[in-house]
Backbone as ProteinMPNN parsed JSONL, in Angstrom:
{"seq_chain_A": "MAPMKRPAAFEHHDPIEDSHSLTHLAHRWHVSRRKIRALLKSGKLPFVDLEGQLRVPDPAVKEFERGWQRVNGG", "coords_chain_A": {"N_chain_A": [[-4.222, -31.729, -24.156], [-3.061, -29.974, -21.995], [-3.854, -28.813, -18.592], [-4.789, -25.447, -17.757], [-2.361, -23.156, -16.141], [-3.052, -21.537, -12.924], [-3.181, -17.948, -12.931], [-0.755, -15.772, -11.283], [-0.933, -14.58, -7.925], [-2.241, -11.354, -8.032], [-0.69, -8.715, -6.416], [-2.394, -5.985, -5.072], [-1.446, -2.462, -5.062], [-1.533, 0.464, -4.015], [-0.572, 3.654, -3.713], [-1.428, 5.854, -2.333], [-3.192, 4.688, -0.603], [-1.28, 3.104, 0.801], [0.412, 4.959, 2.863], [0.308, 8.323, 4.273], [-1.684, 10.861, 5.295], [-0.432, 14.682, 6.068], [-2.311, 15.575, 8.278], [-3.266, 13.098, 8.704], [-1.295, 12.194, 10.258], [-0.702, 14.236, 11.955], [-2.706, 14.265, 13.904], [-2.627, 11.576, 15.081], [-0.089, 11.614, 16.008], [-0.625, 13.242, 18.002], [0.119, 16.061, 17.496], [1.039, 19.201, 15.603], [0.391, 20.091, 12.118], [2.313, 21.89, 11.531], [4.462, 21.105, 12.606], [4.782, 18.381, 11.558], [5.285, 18.873, 9.364], [7.787, 20.447, 9.43], [9.64, 17.734, 10.672], [9.199, 17.169, 7.623], [10.711, 18.468, 6.042], [13.171, 18.707, 7.032], [14.201, 16.177, 6.451], [13.989, 14.119, 8.551], [11.883, 12.729, 8.187], [10.711, 10.894, 5.933], [8.67, 11.497, 2.533], [6.515, 11.702, -0.002], [5.433, 13.023, -3.047], [2.1, 12.83, -4.355], [0.442, 13.581, -6.771], [0.168, 16.094, -6.511], [-0.055, 16.066, -3.581], [1.439, 15.931, -0.257], [2.516, 12.806, 1.048], [3.244, 10.275, 3.748], [5.25, 7.518, 3.336], [3.622, 4.514, 4.406], [5.579, 2.538, 5.49], [7.486, 4.025, 6.472], [6.571, 5.775, 8.489], [6.467, 3.609, 10.356], [8.394, 3.042, 10.922], [9.314, 5.765, 12.055], [8.178, 5.464, 14.33], [8.931, 3.181, 15.793], [11.492, 4.213, 16.22], [11.289, 6.661, 17.562], [9.858, 5.56, 20.335], [12.131, 3.786, 21.11], [13.747, 5.646, 21.936], [11.783, 7.168, 23.423], [11.528, 5.248, 25.431], [9.897, 3.088, 25.375]], "CA_chain_A": [[-3.649, -30.144, -23.85], [-2.552, -29.541, -20.148], [-4.935, -27.356, -18.037], [-3.71, -24.25, -17.7], [-2.17, -23.055, -14.624], [-3.903, -20.213, -12.503], [-2.395, -16.762, -13.034], [0.01, -15.457, -10.343], [-1.894, -13.533, -7.417], [-1.878, -9.915, -8.061], [-0.793, -7.762, -5.432], [-2.687, -4.551, -5.046], [-0.455, -1.769, -4.188], [-1.978, 1.77, -3.918], [0.273, 4.565, -3.157], [-2.389, 6.569, -2.078], [-3.7, 3.898, 0.684], [-0.128, 2.668, 1.726], [0.282, 6.29, 2.823], [-0.424, 8.425, 5.288], [-1.801, 12.632, 5.192], [0.056, 14.969, 7.168], [-2.906, 15.455, 8.949], [-3.726, 12.103, 9.975], [-0.178, 11.855, 11.191], [-0.839, 15.015, 13.274], [-3.982, 13.577, 14.671], [-2.292, 10.433, 15.607], [0.857, 11.452, 16.767], [-1.193, 14.789, 18.652], [0.961, 17.321, 17.167], [0.191, 20.099, 14.759], [0.574, 19.965, 11.012], [3.283, 22.437, 11.233], [5.773, 19.626, 13.254], [4.999, 17.162, 10.798], [5.811, 19.54, 7.903], [9.274, 20.446, 10.228], [9.86, 16.924, 10.088], [9.594, 16.464, 6.157], [12.035, 19.521, 6.026], [14.748, 18.678, 7.774], [14.635, 15.207, 5.954], [13.806, 13.148, 9.544], [10.617, 12.067, 7.809], [10.901, 10.87, 4.196], [7.566, 12.166, 1.822], [6.497, 11.528, -1.6], [4.26, 14.023, -3.316], [1.247, 11.921, -5.334], [-0.554, 14.365, -7.591], [-0.164, 17.543, -5.355], [-1.017, 15.754, -2.223], [2.619, 15.463, 0.243], [2.183, 11.52, 1.51], [4.234, 9.636, 4.227], [4.906, 6.14, 3.212], [3.52, 3.547, 5.858], [6.866, 1.909, 6.556], [8.645, 5.29, 6.954], [5.66, 6.028, 9.607], [6.349, 2.459, 11.244], [9.872, 3.279, 11.006], [9.816, 6.816, 12.528], [7.679, 5.325, 15.53], [10.038, 2.584, 16.356], [12.672, 5.198, 16.684], [10.583, 7.423, 18.755], [9.681, 4.538, 21.225], [13.576, 3.345, 21.406], [13.969, 6.945, 22.719], [11.463, 7.213, 24.857], [11.439, 4.1, 26.681], [8.593, 2.617, 25.337]], "C_chain_A": [[-3.794, -30.145, -22.441], [-3.237, -28.596, -19.737], [-3.655, -26.319, -17.887], [-3.654, -23.757, -16.233], [-2.689, -21.728, -14.323], [-2.508, -19.296, -12.607], [-1.88, -16.577, -11.448], [-1.078, -14.323, -9.351], [-1.566, -12.105, -7.411], [-2.383, -9.156, -6.777], [-1.351, -6.575, -4.971], [-1.788, -3.179, -4.143], [-0.952, -0.308, -5.048], [-1.51, 2.938, -3.318], [-0.501, 5.471, -1.922], [-3.015, 5.812, -0.107], [-2.519, 3.229, 1.692], [1.11, 3.798, 2.379], [-0.193, 7.002, 3.758], [-0.698, 10.201, 5.104], [-0.731, 13.062, 6.4], [-1.074, 15.607, 8.11], [-3.454, 14.259, 9.812], [-2.431, 11.846, 10.691], [-0.128, 13.129, 12.673], [-1.596, 14.925, 14.303], [-3.198, 12.29, 15.304], [-1.047, 10.757, 16.672], [0.478, 12.916, 18.195], [-0.225, 15.789, 18.48], [0.516, 18.272, 16.06], [0.871, 19.683, 13.166], [2.026, 20.564, 10.703], [4.718, 21.5, 11.773], [5.611, 19.183, 12.351], [5.711, 17.52, 9.341], [7.597, 19.968, 8.412], [9.821, 19.245, 9.821], [10.454, 16.467, 8.794], [10.743, 17.632, 5.877], [13.014, 19.291, 6.316], [14.964, 16.82, 7.57], [14.257, 14.122, 7.291], [12.286, 12.336, 9.422], [10.657, 11.668, 6.536], [9.1, 11.143, 3.6], [7.644, 11.602, 0.414], [5.186, 12.414, -1.999], [3.381, 12.868, -4.393], [0.055, 12.803, -5.288], [-0.702, 15.452, -6.539], [-0.345, 17.367, -3.917], [1.031, 15.06, -1.19], [1.668, 13.822, 1.251], [3.512, 11.191, 2.5], [4.225, 8.15, 3.956], [4.526, 5.419, 4.59], [4.635, 2.968, 6.44], [7.612, 3.061, 7.047], [7.715, 5.769, 8.332], [6.181, 5.024, 10.53], [7.943, 3.079, 12.141], [10.399, 4.355, 11.979], [9.098, 6.536, 13.991], [8.384, 4.309, 16.55], [10.95, 3.216, 17.007], [12.116, 6.101, 17.728], [10.372, 6.724, 20.167], [11.027, 3.927, 21.885], [13.849, 4.502, 22.458], [13.397, 7.335, 23.914], [10.581, 6.407, 25.75], [10.357, 3.44, 26.284], [8.609, 1.262, 24.788]], "O_chain_A": [[-4.88, -30.374, -21.908], [-3.321, -27.542, -20.368], [-2.424, -26.316, -17.89], [-4.527, -23.867, -15.372], [-2.803, -20.861, -15.191], [-1.328, -19.617, -12.466], [-2.47, -17.123, -10.516], [-1.814, -13.476, -9.856], [-0.596, -11.715, -6.761], [-3.483, -8.962, -6.26], [-0.531, -5.986, -4.267], [-1.604, -3.055, -2.932], [-0.817, -0.05, -6.244], [-2.103, 3.275, -2.293], [-0.064, 5.642, -0.784], [-3.133, 6.313, 1.011], [-2.65, 2.918, 2.876], [2.323, 3.593, 2.398], [-1.194, 6.529, 4.296], [0.302, 10.81, 4.722], [-0.285, 12.35, 7.3], [-0.52, 16.361, 8.909], [-3.885, 14.237, 10.965], [-2.508, 11.256, 11.769], [0.268, 13.004, 13.832], [-1.341, 15.362, 15.425], [-3.47, 12.272, 16.504], [-0.978, 10.327, 17.823], [1.263, 13.332, 19.047], [0.221, 16.348, 19.481], [-0.584, 17.983, 15.59], [1.863, 18.955, 13.146], [2.81, 20.041, 9.912], [5.792, 21.402, 11.18], [6.59, 19.517, 11.684], [6.366, 16.843, 8.548], [8.518, 19.721, 7.633], [10.479, 19.27, 8.781], [11.478, 15.816, 8.59], [11.774, 17.204, 5.359], [13.947, 19.804, 5.698], [15.698, 16.187, 8.329], [14.254, 12.979, 6.834], [11.737, 11.603, 10.245], [10.602, 12.705, 5.875], [8.264, 10.911, 4.473], [8.64, 11.151, -0.151], [4.14, 12.452, -1.352], [4.027, 12.137, -5.144], [-0.863, 12.918, -4.475], [-1.696, 15.567, -5.821], [-0.702, 18.259, -3.147], [1.619, 14.022, -1.496], [0.6, 13.837, 1.863], [4.621, 11.656, 2.236], [3.238, 7.513, 4.323], [5.042, 5.706, 5.67], [4.762, 2.853, 7.659], [8.335, 2.963, 8.039], [8.402, 6.16, 9.275], [6.409, 5.484, 11.648], [8.317, 3.359, 13.279], [11.445, 4.23, 12.615], [9.393, 7.34, 14.875], [8.444, 4.472, 17.769], [11.276, 2.951, 18.164], [12.696, 6.15, 18.812], [10.736, 7.365, 21.152], [11.022, 3.603, 23.073], [14.125, 4.283, 23.638], [13.91, 7.686, 24.977], [9.568, 6.603, 26.421], [9.694, 3.154, 27.28], [7.558, 0.636, 24.658]]}, "name": "protein", "num_of_chains": 1, "seq": "MAPMKRPAAFEHHDPIEDSHSLTHLAHRWHVSRRKIRALLKSGKLPFVDLEGQLRVPDPAVKEFERGWQRVNGG"}
């Protein structure tokens, strides 16, 4: 009997851990939660609703920050 192959590595994906709260982003960017909500409402920053919590996926945060750095010469 041939030996069993090892199972494929399971990549854990937790949508809460892979996203940011509005409060976290407000602190990170030194703006108010109201400003973060305005970005969500305008569609400039995508978000998901996870069990009643508005969260911004990490890739969206990184993309937004890259765009901000280009605009501000960073």
